[in-house]
Backbone and ligand atoms as CSV (ligand in chain L), in Angstrom:
chain,resi,resn,atom,element,x,y,z
A,1,MET,N,N,-1.144,21.351,-4.216
A,1,MET,CA,C,-1.967,20.578,-3.127
A,1,MET,C,C,-1.167,19.367,-3.497
A,2,LYS,N,N,-0.673,18.465,-2.237
A,2,LYS,CA,C,-0.024,17.189,-1.978
A,2,LYS,C,C,-0.651,16.393,-0.961
A,3,LEU,N,N,-0.794,15.276,-1.305
A,3,LEU,CA,C,-1.509,14.268,-0.490
A,3,LEU,C,C,-0.635,13.145,-0.374
A,4,LEU,N,N,-0.950,12.316,0.611
A,4,LEU,CA,C,-0.049,11.054,1.040
A,4,LEU,C,C,-1.016,10.009,1.244
A,5,LEU,N,N,-0.598,9.010,0.491
A,5,LEU,CA,C,-1.530,7.617,0.531
A,5,LEU,C,C,-0.787,6.606,1.285
A,6,LEU,N,N,-1.453,6.073,2.619
A,6,LEU,CA,C,-0.648,5.292,3.452
A,6,LEU,C,C,-1.511,3.836,3.379
A,7,ASN,N,N,-0.702,2.840,3.051
A,7,ASN,CA,C,-1.420,1.476,3.332
A,7,ASN,C,C,-0.625,0.872,4.485
A,8,GLY,N,N,-1.521,0.004,5.162
A,8,GLY,CA,C,-1.017,-0.772,6.438
A,8,GLY,C,C,-0.532,-2.087,5.938
A,9,PRO,N,N,-0.485,-3.013,7.234
A,9,PRO,CA,C,0.023,-4.282,7.269
A,9,PRO,C,C,-0.681,-5.039,6.178
A,10,ASN,N,N,-0.142,-6.185,5.631
A,10,ASN,CA,C,-0.405,-7.146,4.665
A,10,ASN,C,C,-0.859,-6.536,3.390
A,11,LEU,N,N,-1.090,-5.297,3.069
A,11,LEU,CA,C,-1.643,-4.775,1.996
A,11,LEU,C,C,-0.741,-4.843,0.689
A,12,ARG,N,N,0.466,-5.273,0.933
A,12,ARG,CA,C,1.593,-5.604,0.043
A,12,ARG,C,C,1.176,-6.905,-0.665
A,13,LEU,N,N,0.414,-7.673,-0.075
A,13,LEU,CA,C,-0.252,-8.824,-0.596
A,13,LEU,C,C,-1.151,-8.832,-1.380
A,14,LEU,N,N,-1.786,-7.842,-1.605
A,14,LEU,CA,C,-2.821,-7.729,-2.578
A,14,LEU,C,C,-2.574,-8.282,-3.977
A,15,GLY,N,N,-3.724,-8.841,-4.402
A,15,GLY,CA,C,-3.305,-9.643,-5.640
A,15,GLY,C,C,-3.469,-11.285,-5.434
A,16,THR,N,N,-2.663,-11.595,-4.235
A,16,THR,CA,C,-2.947,-13.106,-3.970
A,16,THR,C,C,-3.445,-13.065,-2.574
A,17,ARG,N,N,-3.732,-12.225,-1.842
A,17,ARG,CA,C,-4.161,-12.231,-0.592
A,17,ARG,C,C,-5.906,-12.578,-0.469
A,18,GLU,N,N,-6.387,-13.567,-0.103
A,18,GLU,CA,C,-7.683,-13.696,0.087
A,18,GLU,C,C,-8.502,-12.993,-1.048
A,19,PRO,N,N,-8.457,-13.284,-2.308
A,19,PRO,CA,C,-8.831,-12.643,-3.445
A,19,PRO,C,C,-10.215,-12.640,-3.286
A,20,ASP,N,N,-11.051,-13.599,-2.727
A,20,ASP,CA,C,-12.633,-13.593,-2.582
A,20,ASP,C,C,-13.134,-12.239,-1.709
A,21,ILE,N,N,-12.258,-12.008,-0.775
A,21,ILE,CA,C,-12.486,-10.629,-0.180
A,21,ILE,C,C,-11.806,-9.535,-0.615
A,22,TYR,N,N,-10.510,-9.507,-1.225
A,22,TYR,CA,C,-9.896,-8.330,-1.643
A,22,TYR,C,C,-9.968,-7.912,-3.165
A,23,GLY,N,N,-10.225,-9.081,-3.811
A,23,GLY,CA,C,-10.194,-8.946,-5.344
A,23,GLY,C,C,-8.759,-9.370,-5.721
A,24,THR,N,N,-8.342,-9.085,-6.964
A,24,THR,CA,C,-7.145,-9.609,-7.550
A,24,THR,C,C,-6.214,-8.390,-7.991
A,25,PHE,N,N,-6.612,-7.445,-7.814
A,25,PHE,CA,C,-5.702,-6.157,-7.924
A,25,PHE,C,C,-4.465,-6.156,-7.115
A,26,THR,N,N,-3.591,-5.420,-7.258
A,26,THR,CA,C,-2.238,-5.357,-6.430
A,26,THR,C,C,-2.180,-4.031,-5.738
A,27,LEU,N,N,-1.356,-3.855,-4.908
A,27,LEU,CA,C,-1.009,-2.827,-4.203
A,27,LEU,C,C,-0.507,-1.482,-5.210
A,28,ALA,N,N,0.224,-2.114,-6.241
A,28,ALA,CA,C,0.866,-1.020,-7.296
A,28,ALA,C,C,-0.360,-0.543,-8.083
A,29,ASP,N,N,-1.406,-1.418,-8.416
A,29,ASP,CA,C,-2.513,-0.945,-9.052
A,29,ASP,C,C,-3.460,0.047,-8.159
A,30,ALA,N,N,-3.392,-0.102,-7.010
A,30,ALA,CA,C,-4.075,0.956,-5.989
A,30,ALA,C,C,-3.586,1.982,-6.097
A,31,GLU,N,N,-2.068,2.076,-5.959
A,31,GLU,CA,C,-1.372,3.248,-5.888
A,31,GLU,C,C,-1.521,3.910,-7.385
A,32,ARG,N,N,-1.147,3.354,-8.172
A,32,ARG,CA,C,-1.383,3.778,-9.415
A,32,ARG,C,C,-2.819,4.640,-9.820
A,33,LEU,N,N,-3.779,3.950,-9.326
A,33,LEU,CA,C,-5.019,4.699,-9.649
A,33,LEU,C,C,-5.130,5.829,-8.515
A,34,ALA,N,N,-4.674,5.893,-7.409
A,34,ALA,CA,C,-4.714,6.856,-6.469
A,34,ALA,C,C,-4.092,8.266,-7.142
A,35,LYS,N,N,-2.852,7.780,-7.544
A,35,LYS,CA,C,-1.635,8.801,-8.365
A,35,LYS,C,C,-2.662,9.374,-9.591
A,36,GLU,N,N,-3.015,8.627,-10.234
A,36,GLU,CA,C,-3.844,9.190,-11.556
A,36,GLU,C,C,-4.925,9.953,-11.340
A,37,THR,N,N,-5.749,9.489,-10.298
A,37,THR,CA,C,-6.868,10.380,-9.851
A,37,THR,C,C,-6.503,11.714,-9.451
A,38,ALA,N,N,-5.549,11.833,-8.652
A,38,ALA,CA,C,-4.831,12.976,-8.096
A,38,ALA,C,C,-4.482,13.675,-9.263
A,39,GLU,N,N,-3.697,13.324,-10.062
A,39,GLU,CA,C,-3.268,14.021,-11.190
A,39,GLU,C,C,-4.360,14.505,-11.970
A,40,LYS,N,N,-5.429,13.882,-12.221
A,40,LYS,CA,C,-6.664,14.432,-13.059
A,40,LYS,C,C,-7.050,15.889,-12.467
A,41,PHE,N,N,-6.651,16.155,-11.053
A,41,PHE,CA,C,-7.100,17.159,-10.462
A,41,PHE,C,C,-5.928,18.173,-10.339
A,42,GLY,N,N,-4.770,17.779,-10.762
A,42,GLY,CA,C,-3.658,18.749,-10.852
A,42,GLY,C,C,-2.764,18.514,-9.425
A,43,VAL,N,N,-2.995,17.366,-8.663
A,43,VAL,CA,C,-2.726,17.252,-7.520
A,43,VAL,C,C,-1.586,16.197,-7.102
A,44,ALA,N,N,-0.606,16.465,-6.536
A,44,ALA,CA,C,0.754,15.330,-6.341
A,44,ALA,C,C,0.290,14.281,-5.373
A,45,LEU,N,N,0.568,13.129,-5.305
A,45,LEU,CA,C,0.228,12.134,-4.381
A,45,LEU,C,C,1.279,11.333,-4.333
A,46,ASP,N,N,2.016,11.224,-2.854
A,46,ASP,CA,C,3.022,10.083,-2.672
A,46,ASP,C,C,2.478,9.143,-1.814
A,47,VAL,N,N,3.120,7.641,-2.204
A,47,VAL,CA,C,2.499,6.792,-1.555
A,47,VAL,C,C,3.697,5.798,-0.592
A,48,PHE,N,N,3.087,5.231,0.422
A,48,PHE,CA,C,3.975,4.536,1.489
A,48,PHE,C,C,2.953,3.248,2.132
A,49,GLN,N,N,3.751,2.086,2.227
A,49,GLN,CA,C,3.240,1.054,2.761
A,49,GLN,C,C,3.987,0.509,3.709
A,50,SER,N,N,3.454,-0.009,4.981
A,50,SER,CA,C,4.544,-0.479,5.829
A,50,SER,C,C,3.351,-1.665,6.633
A,51,ASP,N,N,4.072,-2.703,6.926
A,51,ASP,CA,C,3.637,-3.742,7.848
A,51,ASP,C,C,3.860,-3.344,9.476
A,52,ILE,N,N,4.673,-2.178,9.410
A,52,ILE,CA,C,5.090,-2.115,11.005
A,52,ILE,C,C,4.461,-0.675,11.518
A,53,GLU,N,N,3.588,-0.924,12.528
A,53,GLU,CA,C,2.815,0.140,13.116
A,53,GLU,C,C,3.514,1.452,13.460
A,54,GLY,N,N,4.744,1.366,13.863
A,54,GLY,CA,C,5.534,2.667,14.190
A,54,GLY,C,C,5.934,3.329,12.768
A,55,GLU,N,N,6.223,2.636,11.995
A,55,GLU,CA,C,6.673,3.429,10.725
A,55,GLU,C,C,5.466,4.144,10.114
A,56,LEU,N,N,4.399,3.658,10.262
A,56,LEU,CA,C,3.002,4.374,9.747
A,56,LEU,C,C,2.672,5.609,10.762
A,57,VAL,N,N,2.983,5.385,12.110
A,57,VAL,CA,C,2.964,6.564,13.060
A,57,VAL,C,C,4.043,7.694,12.805
A,58,SER,N,N,5.094,7.257,12.424
A,58,SER,CA,C,6.023,8.139,11.994
A,58,SER,C,C,5.720,8.742,10.619
A,59,ALA,N,N,5.267,8.130,9.721
A,59,ALA,CA,C,5.059,8.820,8.275
A,59,ALA,C,C,3.858,9.718,8.662
A,60,ILE,N,N,3.113,9.580,9.558
A,60,ILE,CA,C,1.776,10.547,9.890
A,60,ILE,C,C,2.523,11.560,10.626
A,61,GLY,N,N,3.329,11.503,11.457
A,61,GLY,CA,C,4.026,12.571,12.336
A,61,GLY,C,C,4.755,13.419,11.425
A,62,ALA,N,N,5.282,12.712,10.181
A,62,ALA,CA,C,6.335,13.718,9.528
A,62,ALA,C,C,5.396,14.595,8.419
A,63,ALA,N,N,4.093,14.085,8.439
A,63,ALA,CA,C,3.345,14.868,7.244
A,63,ALA,C,C,2.753,16.015,7.516
A,64,ARG,N,N,2.923,16.842,8.603
A,64,ARG,CA,C,2.412,18.061,8.706
A,64,ARG,C,C,3.362,19.006,7.956
A,65,GLY,N,N,2.871,20.059,7.386
A,65,GLY,CA,C,3.680,20.863,6.661
A,65,GLY,C,C,4.207,20.482,5.283
A,66,VAL,N,N,4.033,19.252,4.963
A,66,VAL,CA,C,4.344,18.549,3.850
A,66,VAL,C,C,3.268,18.095,2.921
A,67,TYR,N,N,2.317,17.847,3.563
A,67,TYR,CA,C,1.070,17.236,2.794
A,67,TYR,C,C,-0.253,17.867,3.356
A,68,ASP,N,N,-1.012,18.076,2.489
A,68,ASP,CA,C,-2.432,18.621,2.676
A,68,ASP,C,C,-3.431,17.746,3.395
A,69,GLY,N,N,-3.314,16.475,3.072
A,69,GLY,CA,C,-4.126,15.537,3.663
A,69,GLY,C,C,-3.588,14.286,3.288
A,70,ILE,N,N,-4.288,13.244,3.954
A,70,ILE,CA,C,-3.983,11.885,3.900
A,70,ILE,C,C,-5.013,11.061,3.693
A,71,VAL,N,N,-4.699,9.914,2.876
A,71,VAL,CA,C,-5.733,8.750,2.633
A,71,VAL,C,C,-4.991,7.596,3.185
A,72,ILE,N,N,-5.536,6.809,4.213
A,72,ILE,CA,C,-4.864,5.664,4.686
A,72,ILE,C,C,-5.905,4.474,4.812
A,73,ASN,N,N,-5.379,3.384,4.540
A,73,ASN,CA,C,-5.945,2.187,4.839
A,73,ASN,C,C,-5.202,1.357,5.971
A,74,PRO,N,N,-5.685,1.699,7.126
A,74,PRO,CA,C,-4.618,1.066,8.231
A,74,PRO,C,C,-4.663,-0.215,8.386
A,75,ALA,N,N,-5.652,-0.868,7.492
A,75,ALA,CA,C,-5.756,-2.315,7.582
A,75,ALA,C,C,-5.832,-3.032,8.961
A,76,ALA,N,N,-5.445,-3.829,9.500
A,76,ALA,CA,C,-5.575,-4.566,10.608
A,76,ALA,C,C,-5.261,-3.625,11.890
A,77,TYR,N,N,-4.571,-2.643,11.664
A,77,TYR,CA,C,-4.458,-1.591,12.726
A,77,TYR,C,C,-5.496,-0.928,13.162
A,78,THR,N,N,-6.448,-0.643,12.151
A,78,THR,CA,C,-7.616,-0.016,12.315
A,78,THR,C,C,-8.371,-0.198,13.633
A,79,HIS,N,N,-8.323,-1.936,13.629
A,79,HIS,CA,C,-9.161,-2.377,14.914
A,79,HIS,C,C,-8.164,-2.525,16.279
A,80,THR,N,N,-7.108,-1.904,16.148
A,80,THR,CA,C,-6.081,-2.209,17.281
A,80,THR,C,C,-5.406,-0.936,17.948
A,81,SER,N,N,-5.122,0.178,17.068
A,81,SER,CA,C,-3.876,0.884,17.089
A,81,SER,C,C,-4.658,2.379,17.949
A,82,VAL,N,N,-4.248,2.512,19.013
A,82,VAL,CA,C,-4.431,3.698,19.811
A,82,VAL,C,C,-3.383,4.628,19.347
A,83,ALA,N,N,-2.205,4.075,18.883
A,83,ALA,CA,C,-0.858,4.948,18.526
A,83,ALA,C,C,-1.296,5.681,17.175
A,84,LEU,N,N,-2.108,4.779,16.090
A,84,LEU,CA,C,-2.330,5.504,14.688
A,84,LEU,C,C,-3.249,6.512,15.081
A,85,ARG,N,N,-4.268,6.248,16.122
A,85,ARG,CA,C,-5.530,7.157,16.002
A,85,ARG,C,C,-4.665,8.469,16.848
A,86,ASP,N,N,-3.888,8.384,17.793
A,86,ASP,CA,C,-3.280,9.439,18.418
A,86,ASP,C,C,-2.579,10.060,17.478
A,87,ALA,N,N,-1.867,9.624,16.288
A,87,ALA,CA,C,-0.782,10.204,15.282
A,87,ALA,C,C,-1.896,10.979,14.314
A,88,ILE,N,N,-2.854,10.450,13.985
A,88,ILE,CA,C,-3.894,11.154,13.161
A,88,ILE,C,C,-4.398,12.394,13.869
A,89,ALA,N,N,-4.663,12.396,14.948
A,89,ALA,CA,C,-5.404,13.459,15.716
A,89,ALA,C,C,-4.306,14.689,15.929
A,90,ALA,N,N,-2.948,14.151,16.091
A,90,ALA,CA,C,-1.987,14.890,16.207
A,90,ALA,C,C,-1.641,15.715,14.858
A,91,SER,N,N,-1.703,15.166,13.899
A,91,SER,CA,C,-1.416,15.802,12.404
A,91,SER,C,C,-1.872,16.955,12.274
A,92,GLY,N,N,-3.269,17.233,12.682
A,92,GLY,CA,C,-4.055,18.225,12.243
A,92,GLY,C,C,-4.604,18.213,10.767
A,93,LEU,N,N,-4.211,17.105,10.325
A,93,LEU,CA,C,-4.485,16.956,8.665
A,93,LEU,C,C,-5.863,16.383,8.363
A,94,PRO,N,N,-6.738,16.781,7.401
A,94,PRO,CA,C,-7.570,15.977,7.006
A,94,PRO,C,C,-7.347,14.591,6.715
A,95,VAL,N,N,-7.901,13.388,7.079
A,95,VAL,CA,C,-7.395,12.299,6.973
A,95,VAL,C,C,-8.675,11.440,6.558
A,96,VAL,N,N,-8.799,10.450,5.404
A,96,VAL,CA,C,-9.708,9.769,5.071
A,96,VAL,C,C,-9.304,8.408,5.305
A,97,GLU,N,N,-10.231,7.583,6.063
A,97,GLU,CA,C,-9.993,6.151,6.329
A,97,GLU,C,C,-10.821,5.566,5.022
A,98,ILE,N,N,-9.732,4.466,4.526
A,98,ILE,CA,C,-10.432,3.591,3.459
A,98,ILE,C,C,-10.251,2.085,3.812
A,99,HIS,N,N,-11.358,1.291,3.514
A,99,HIS,CA,C,-11.409,-0.176,3.438
A,99,HIS,C,C,-11.569,-0.593,2.077
A,100,ILE,N,N,-10.852,-1.455,1.719
A,100,ILE,CA,C,-11.293,-2.493,0.435
A,100,ILE,C,C,-12.542,-3.103,0.494
A,101,SER,N,N,-12.691,-3.726,1.677
A,101,SER,CA,C,-13.706,-4.663,2.069
A,101,SER,C,C,-14.793,-3.993,3.075
A,102,ASN,N,N,-16.082,-4.209,3.044
A,102,ASN,CA,C,-17.079,-3.788,3.837
A,102,ASN,C,C,-16.866,-4.332,5.291
A,103,THR,N,N,-16.208,-3.886,6.116
A,103,THR,CA,C,-15.907,-4.748,7.448
A,103,THR,C,C,-17.016,-4.770,8.438
A,104,HIS,N,N,-17.986,-4.177,8.147
A,104,HIS,CA,C,-19.349,-4.302,8.915
A,104,HIS,C,C,-19.958,-5.624,8.372
A,105,LYS,N,N,-19.499,-6.181,7.308
A,105,LYS,CA,C,-20.027,-7.479,6.736
A,105,LYS,C,C,-19.304,-8.631,7.487
A,106,ARG,N,N,-18.385,-8.401,8.061
A,106,ARG,CA,C,-17.143,-9.611,8.291
A,106,ARG,C,C,-17.299,-9.688,9.840
A,107,GLU,N,N,-16.213,-10.062,10.510
A,107,GLU,CA,C,-15.952,-10.640,12.051
A,107,GLU,C,C,-16.459,-9.491,12.668
A,108,THR,N,N,-16.928,-9.703,13.929
A,108,THR,CA,C,-17.221,-8.554,14.926
A,108,THR,C,C,-16.017,-7.707,15.298
A,109,PHE,N,N,-14.853,-8.485,15.159
A,109,PHE,CA,C,-13.785,-7.470,15.942
A,109,PHE,C,C,-13.238,-6.483,14.823
A,110,ARG,N,N,-13.778,-6.775,13.682
A,110,ARG,CA,C,-13.407,-5.544,12.458
A,110,ARG,C,C,-14.440,-4.615,12.444
A,111,GLN,N,N,-15.416,-4.828,13.297
A,111,GLN,CA,C,-16.721,-3.580,13.399
A,111,GLN,C,C,-16.200,-2.439,14.210
A,112,VAL,N,N,-15.119,-2.341,14.898
A,112,VAL,CA,C,-14.789,-1.410,15.642
A,112,VAL,C,C,-13.633,-0.669,15.167
A,113,SER,N,N,-13.583,0.673,14.773
A,113,SER,CA,C,-12.406,1.414,14.141
A,113,SER,C,C,-11.885,2.178,15.297
A,114,TYR,N,N,-10.555,2.046,15.710
A,114,TYR,CA,C,-9.992,3.042,16.699
A,114,TYR,C,C,-9.517,4.422,15.943
A,115,THR,N,N,-9.596,4.381,14.462
A,115,THR,CA,C,-9.223,5.505,13.673
A,115,THR,C,C,-10.075,6.301,13.252
A,116,ALA,N,N,-11.291,5.727,12.847
A,116,ALA,CA,C,-12.557,6.474,12.071
A,116,ALA,C,C,-12.774,7.828,12.749
A,117,SER,N,N,-13.039,7.846,14.046
A,117,SER,CA,C,-13.604,9.202,14.595
A,117,SER,C,C,-12.471,10.337,14.806
A,118,VAL,N,N,-11.200,10.063,14.132
A,118,VAL,CA,C,-10.291,11.006,14.025
A,118,VAL,C,C,-10.199,11.387,12.753
A,119,CYS,N,N,-10.677,10.854,11.798
A,119,CYS,CA,C,-10.652,11.037,10.422
A,119,CYS,C,C,-12.103,11.965,10.078
A,120,ILE,N,N,-11.986,12.689,8.656
A,120,ILE,CA,C,-12.698,13.475,8.285
A,120,ILE,C,C,-14.082,12.588,7.497
A,121,ALA,N,N,-13.597,11.157,7.271
A,121,ALA,CA,C,-14.679,10.489,6.284
A,121,ALA,C,C,-14.185,9.015,6.334
A,122,GLN,N,N,-14.946,8.091,6.601
A,122,GLN,CA,C,-14.386,6.584,6.398
A,122,GLN,C,C,-15.321,6.081,5.032
A,123,LEU,N,N,-14.755,5.416,3.991
A,123,LEU,CA,C,-15.079,4.828,2.972
A,123,LEU,C,C,-14.797,3.456,2.889
A,124,GLN,N,N,-15.691,2.503,2.831
A,124,GLN,CA,C,-15.420,0.897,2.786
A,124,GLN,C,C,-16.390,0.221,1.845
A,125,GLY,N,N,-15.733,-0.768,1.441
A,125,GLY,CA,C,-16.556,-1.747,0.277
A,125,GLY,C,C,-16.563,-1.674,-0.923
A,126,PHE,N,N,-15.880,-0.658,-1.541
A,126,PHE,CA,C,-15.651,-0.291,-3.083
A,126,PHE,C,C,-14.650,-0.883,-3.714
A,127,GLY,N,N,-13.920,-1.885,-2.875
A,127,GLY,CA,C,-12.617,-2.435,-3.848
A,127,GLY,C,C,-11.676,-1.733,-3.986
A,128,LEU,N,N,-11.154,-1.608,-5.271
A,128,LEU,CA,C,-10.024,-0.916,-5.964
A,128,LEU,C,C,-10.511,0.357,-6.105
A,129,ASN,N,N,-11.823,0.570,-6.659
A,129,ASN,CA,C,-12.317,1.980,-6.753
A,129,ASN,C,C,-12.558,2.734,-5.632
A,130,GLY,N,N,-12.345,2.263,-4.364
A,130,GLY,CA,C,-12.505,3.269,-3.269
A,130,GLY,C,C,-11.210,3.845,-3.261
A,131,TYR,N,N,-10.047,3.613,-3.640
A,131,TYR,CA,C,-8.864,4.499,-3.560
A,131,TYR,C,C,-8.994,5.623,-4.567
A,132,ALA,N,N,-9.826,5.522,-5.367
A,132,ALA,CA,C,-10.199,6.913,-6.626
A,132,ALA,C,C,-11.031,7.663,-5.854
A,133,LEU,N,N,-12.112,7.018,-5.281
A,133,LEU,CA,C,-13.236,7.886,-4.667
A,133,LEU,C,C,-12.648,8.422,-3.178
A,134,ALA,N,N,-11.794,8.014,-2.634
A,134,ALA,CA,C,-11.292,8.536,-1.299
A,134,ALA,C,C,-10.161,9.748,-1.911
A,135,VAL,N,N,-9.462,9.652,-2.757
A,135,VAL,CA,C,-8.637,10.760,-3.009
A,135,VAL,C,C,-9.607,11.976,-3.787
A,136,GLU,N,N,-10.285,11.723,-4.430
A,136,GLU,CA,C,-11.436,12.670,-5.177
A,136,GLU,C,C,-12.058,13.333,-4.037
A,137,GLY,N,N,-12.812,12.492,-3.026
A,137,GLY,CA,C,-13.407,13.277,-1.911
A,137,GLY,C,C,-12.441,13.999,-0.950
A,138,LEU,N,N,-11.328,13.665,-0.852
A,138,LEU,CA,C,-10.369,14.608,0.106
A,138,LEU,C,C,-9.819,15.777,-1.022
A,139,ILE,N,N,-9.744,15.639,-2.162
A,139,ILE,CA,C,-9.513,16.916,-2.873
A,139,ILE,C,C,-10.646,17.781,-2.915
A,140,ASN,N,N,-11.813,17.326,-2.872
A,140,ASN,CA,C,-12.966,18.128,-3.049
A,140,ASN,C,C,-13.189,18.972,-1.514
A,141,TYR,N,N,-13.004,18.154,-0.429
A,141,TYR,CA,C,-12.918,18.488,0.614
A,141,TYR,C,C,-11.957,19.881,1.034
A,142,LEU,N,N,-10.752,19.608,0.528
A,142,LEU,CA,C,-9.904,20.598,0.572
A,142,LEU,C,C,-10.037,21.967,-0.325
A,143,ASN,N,N,-10.608,21.487,-1.448
A,143,ASN,CA,C,-11.015,22.710,-2.458
A,143,ASN,C,C,-12.087,23.688,-1.709
A,144,MET,N,N,-13.081,22.817,-1.221
A,144,MET,CA,C,-14.167,23.558,-0.301
A,144,MET,C,C,-13.673,24.356,0.762
A,145,LYS,N,N,-12.380,23.931,1.408
A,145,LYS,CA,C,-12.016,24.687,2.525
A,145,LYS,C,C,-11.241,26.107,2.223
A,146,LYS,N,N,-11.116,26.016,0.859
A,146,LYS,CA,C,-9.992,27.131,0.489
A,146,LYS,C,C,-10.923,28.533,0.503
L,1,DQA,C1,C,-9.001,-3.839,5.267
L,1,DQA,C2,C,-9.857,-4.407,6.254
L,1,DQA,C3,C,-9.221,-4.847,7.569
L,1,DQA,O1,O,-10.158,-5.469,8.604
L,1,DQA,C4,C,-8.181,-5.930,7.387
L,1,DQA,O2,O,-7.367,-6.244,8.460
L,1,DQA,C5,C,-7.262,-5.449,6.247
L,1,DQA,C6,C,-7.519,-5.095,5.121
L,1,DQA,C7,C,-9.825,-3.609,4.092
L,1,DQA,O3,O,-9.108,-2.741,3.269
L,1,DQA,O4,O,-10.621,-4.040,3.630
L,1,DQA,O5,O,-6.054,-5.855,6.158
L,1,DQA,O6,O,-8.551,-2.671,5.792
């Protein structure tokens, strides 16, 4: 089994970016935790971050046949991107959407997700640990389907 972790715009700034909202962990910390969690289950996990919407769309488009599932934090594109939504739907892969913060406690424009309804699950508000929970949840989902 092989998974892909995608992180969207501005998440490379984790650690210094609005620490009161996102905490002080870095993108590397989140990627390491996701990889370690996957490894505990004997699963491989690749990571990719981009600030560019089209690069994320292309990564999802290339994932079919290579990965068994995707964990994605689409960041701000969650609230704007029909292209990401369509890429997820077209991939045919189980995708888990994750957010570090609980977007429902924030501005109203963050309370709409273009992507959640084409994902198998959405998980938010658990901070860094959300990356571990999302990976474990996706692995359980894939194992149940076998
Ligand atoms: C985020 C929430 C989004 O609203 C925001 O644009 C982000 C991060 C989160 O992980 O909490 O960049 O996806």
